[in-house]
C-alpha positions in Angstrom: -10.2 15.7 13.6 -8.5 13.0 11.6 -4.6 13.3 11.0 -3.0 11.5 7.8 0.6 10.9 7.9 2.6 10.8 4.5 0.1 13.1 3.0 2.3 14.1 0.0 2.8 10.4 -0.9 1.0 8.4 -3.5 -1.4 6.6 -1.0 -1.7 9.2 1.8 -2.3 12.1 -0.7 -5.0 10.0 -2.6 -6.7 9.5 0.6 -6.6 13.1 1.9 -8.5 14.1 -1.4 -11.2 11.5 -1.0 -11.6 12.7 2.9 -12.1 16.0 1.8 -14.8 14.9 -0.6 -16.6 13.5 2.5 -15.7 16.1 5.6 -15.1 19.6 6.1 -11.5 20.4 5.8 -11.1 21.8 9.1 -12.0 18.4 10.1 -8.5 17.1 8.4 -5.2 17.5 9.2 -1.7 15.9 7.8 1.5 15.3 9.3 4.3 15.4 6.8 8.4 15.6 6.6 8.1 19.4 4.5 5.1 21.2 5.1 6.0 23.4 2.0 5.2 20.2 -0.1 1.8 20.7 1.6 0.5 24.2 0.8 -2.0 22.9 -1.5 -3.7 21.2 1.4 -3.3 24.6 4.0 -5.1 26.6 1.1 -7.7 24.2 1.1 -8.1 24.6 5.1 -6.6 21.4 5.8 -4.6 21.5 9.0 -0.7 21.1 8.0 1.8 20.4 10.3 5.4 18.8 10.3 5.6 15.2 11.6 8.8 13.1 11.1 8.7 9.3 12.0 12.5 10.2 13.3 11.4 13.0 15.4 8.9 11.7 18.1 8.4 15.2 19.6 7.1 16.7 15.9 4.7 13.6 15.7 3.3 14.5 19.2 2.8 18.2 17.8 1.2 16.7 14.3 -1.2 14.1 16.1 -2.6 16.9 18.9 -6.3 17.0 18.8 -6.6 13.8 16.4 -9.3 11.2 17.3 -7.8 9.0 14.5 -4.4 8.9 13.0 -3.6 7.1 9.2 -0.1 5.9 9.8 1.0 5.1 6.5 3.5 2.7 6.7 7.2 3.5 5.5 8.8 2.2 2.4 12.7 3.1 3.2 14.4 0.1 3.2 17.7 1.1 4.8 15.6 2.3 8.0 14.5 0.4 10.8 10.7 0.9 10.0 9.4 -1.2 13.0 11.0 1.5 15.3 10.0 4.5 13.3 6.1 3.1 13.4 7.1 2.4 16.7 7.8 6.1 17.5 4.4 7.0 15.4 2.4 4.7 18.0 3.9 6.0 21.2 3.5 9.5 19.9 -0.3 8.7 19.2 -0.8 7.4 22.6 1.0 10.4 23.9 -1.2 12.8 22.0 -4.6 10.8 23.3 -5.3 9.7 20.0 -8.0 7.2 20.0 -7.6 5.0 17.0 -4.6 4.2 14.7 -5.6 3.1 11.1 -2.3 1.8 9.6 -1.7 0.8 6.0 -0.4 -2.8 6.4 0.2 -5.5 3.7 -1.7 -8.5 2.3 -0.9 -11.7 3.8 1.4 -10.3 6.9 2.0 -13.1 8.6 5.1 -14.9 10.2 5.8 -17.7 7.7 5.6 -15.3 4.7 9.3 -15.3 3.0 8.8 -11.8 1.8 10.8 -9.6 4.6 8.2 -6.5 4.7 6.0 -9.1 6.0 7.6 -9.3 9.3 7.8 -5.4 9.4 4.2 -5.5 9.0 3.8 -8.0 11.7 5.7 -6.4 14.0 4.0 -3.4 13.7 0.7 -4.9 14.4 2.1 -6.3 17.3 2.8 -2.9 18.9 -0.2 -1.5 18.1 -1.9 -4.5 20.0 0.3 -3.5 22.7 -0.5 0.4 22.9 -3.8 0.1 24.7 -5.1 2.1 21.4 -7.7 0.8 19.3 -6.4 0.1 15.8 -7.4 -1.6 12.5 -4.4 -2.8 10.0 -5.8 -2.4 6.4 -3.7 -4.9 4.9 -3.6 -3.8 1.4 -3.0 -5.9 -1.6 -0.4 -5.5 -4.6 -1.3 -1.7 -5.8 1.7 -1.0 -7.7 1.4 -0.3 -11.6 0.8 -3.0 -13.5 3.8 -2.5 -15.7 6.1 -2.8 -12.8 4.8 -6.4 -12.5 4.8 -6.9 -16.1 8.1 -5.7 -17.2 8.4 -3.9 -21.0 5.8 -6.6 -22.0 4.5 -3.9 -24.6 7.8 -3.8 -26.6 8.8 -7.3 -26.4 5.5 -9.2 -26.4 6.8 -11.1 -23.3 5.9 -11.4 -19.8 9.5 -12.4 -18.7 9.3 -13.0 -14.8 9.9 -15.3 -12.6 7.5 -18.1 -11.4 4.8 -16.5 -9.4 1.3 -17.6 -8.0 -2.0 -16.0 -7.8 -2.7 -12.3 -6.5 -5.3 -9.9 -6.2 -3.5 -7.1 -8.0 -5.6 -3.9 -6.9 -5.7 -0.2 -8.1 -4.2 2.5 -5.8 -6.8 4.3 -6.2 -9.6 2.1 -4.9 -7.5 1.4 -1.8 -7.2 5.2 -1.0 -10.9 5.6 -1.4 -11.7 2.5 0.7 -9.3 4.0 3.3 -11.2 7.4 3.4 -14.3 5.7 3.7 -12.9 3.9 7.2 -11.6 7.0 8.4 -14.8 9.2 7.7 -17.7 6.7 8.3 -16.0 5.2 11.3 -16.4 1.6 9.4 -14.4 -0.1 11.9 -13.1 -3.8 12.4 -10.7 -4.1 15.3 -7.3 -5.5 14.1 -6.1 -6.5 10.5 -8.3 -6.8 7.8 -7.6 -7.5 4.1 -8.4 -4.9 1.2 -7.7 -6.7 -2.1 -9.5 -7.1 -5.6 -12.1 -9.8 -5.5 -10.0 -12.0 -8.3 -6.7 -13.2 -7.6 -4.7 -13.7 -11.2 -1.2 -14.8 -12.5 1.4 -13.5 -14.3 0.1 -16.1 -17.0 -3.3 -14.8 -16.8 -2.2 -11.1 -17.2 -0.4 -12.1 -20.5 -3.7 -13.8 -21.8 -5.7 -10.3 -21.0 -2.7 -8.3 -22.4 -3.1 -10.4 -25.7 -7.1 -10.5 -25.8 -6.9 -6.3 -25.6 -3.8 -6.0 -28.2 -5.1 -8.5 -30.6 -1.3 -10.0 -30.8 0.1 -12.9 -28.6 2.0 -11.7 -25.4 3.6 -14.8 -23.9 4.5 -15.6 -20.3 8.2 -16.7 -19.8 9.2 -18.1 -16.7 12.7 -16.7 -15.9 14.9 -18.9 -13.6 15.3 -17.0 -10.2 18.9 -16.8 -10.7 18.9 -15.7 -14.4 16.2 -13.0 -13.2 18.7 -11.5 -10.6 21.6 -11.7 -13.1 19.3 -9.8 -15.7 18.1 -7.3 -13.0 21.5 -6.4 -12.0 22.8 -6.3 -15.4 20.0 -3.9 -16.1 21.3 -1.8 -13.0 19.5 -2.8 -10.1 21.6 -3.5 -7.0 22.0 -7.1 -6.3 20.2 -6.7 -2.7 17.2 -5.1 -4.4 16.9 -7.9 -6.8 17.2 -10.7 -4.2 14.9 -8.5 -2.0 12.3 -8.6 -5.0 12.6 -12.1 -5.7 11.2 -13.1 -2.3 8.0 -11.3 -3.6 7.8 -13.7 -6.1 8.4 -16.5 -3.9 6.2 -15.7 -1.7 3.4 -15.2 -4.3 4.2 -18.9 -5.7 4.4 -20.7 -2.5 0.5 -19.2 -2.4 0.9 -16.3 0.1 -0.8 -13.9 -1.5 -3.9 -16.0 -3.0 -6.4 -14.9 -0.7 -9.1 -12.2 -1.5 -11.4 -10.4 0.6 -15.0 -8.9 -0.3 -14.7 -6.1 2.2 -13.1 -3.8 -0.3 -16.4 -3.9 -2.6 -18.1 -3.5 0.4 -16.5 -0.3 1.3 -16.4 1.1 -2.4 -20.2 0.2 -2.8 -19.0 -0.9 -6.2 -16.6 -3.5 -7.6 -13.1 -2.5 -7.5 -11.6 -2.0 -11.0 -10.1 -5.0 -12.8 -6.7 -5.8 -14.1 -8.6 -5.8 -17.5 -9.6 -2.2 -17.2 -6.2 -1.0 -15.9 -4.5 -2.7 -18.4 -6.6 -1.3 -21.2 -6.1 2.2 -19.8 -2.2 1.9 -19.9 -2.9 0.8 -23.4 -4.7 3.4 -24.7 -2.6 5.9 -23.0 
């Protein structure tokens, strides 16, 4: 059995859907905080059990009988995510799980100034010490492009801090590849990178948007302190703005510039490009 944590979230939920296209439902289980939110999966024959990273006993129960567990990394900035991931890893050991697949982060290295990287570095170290077979899928940035670009369609500007090349990747492609890894046991031990094949800058994205819309979209580089002030003025808590700024600093230092051919290999096709994704956004 394959058990997926976070199966009512975006990435975990999409991964389950792809798994159900490849495996009988009885071979798939989910570990979720609120089983009522996974009723649509239970109705299709998926085993649904309550499991919370804060409750190790519930995790051991939800992992029971699993050969593999997909450990979807937490995203609560106020929580001790390293401890919570450790709870899940210990529960997997106690439940007799053979392999953990972890959703990590692109360029999760000790020198990356983006603080989330250190959570993934520590979790990978815990996996390495666990005695389990493990794979860390270091996923490239897969959030909606409008979050990265800001309100460009209204302003005609991509006004963000200085950046660097990033292989922005479609979450749907990440989820499908994750399901392939789980279902086909296409495993590579340790960390691997899942990324689109091309890294682009915000300037590149502004040019692509210009070509798609037929109007000029300018790339405006905003000073770091001014950007934080603008974010706070728009209601973002200062600590959240400071945190996000570290991502731009990591990008401009080249930490996210590397790409890897594994994603298209797993998909058996080329991943969706940023141009295709932007065109879809514009059409909507």
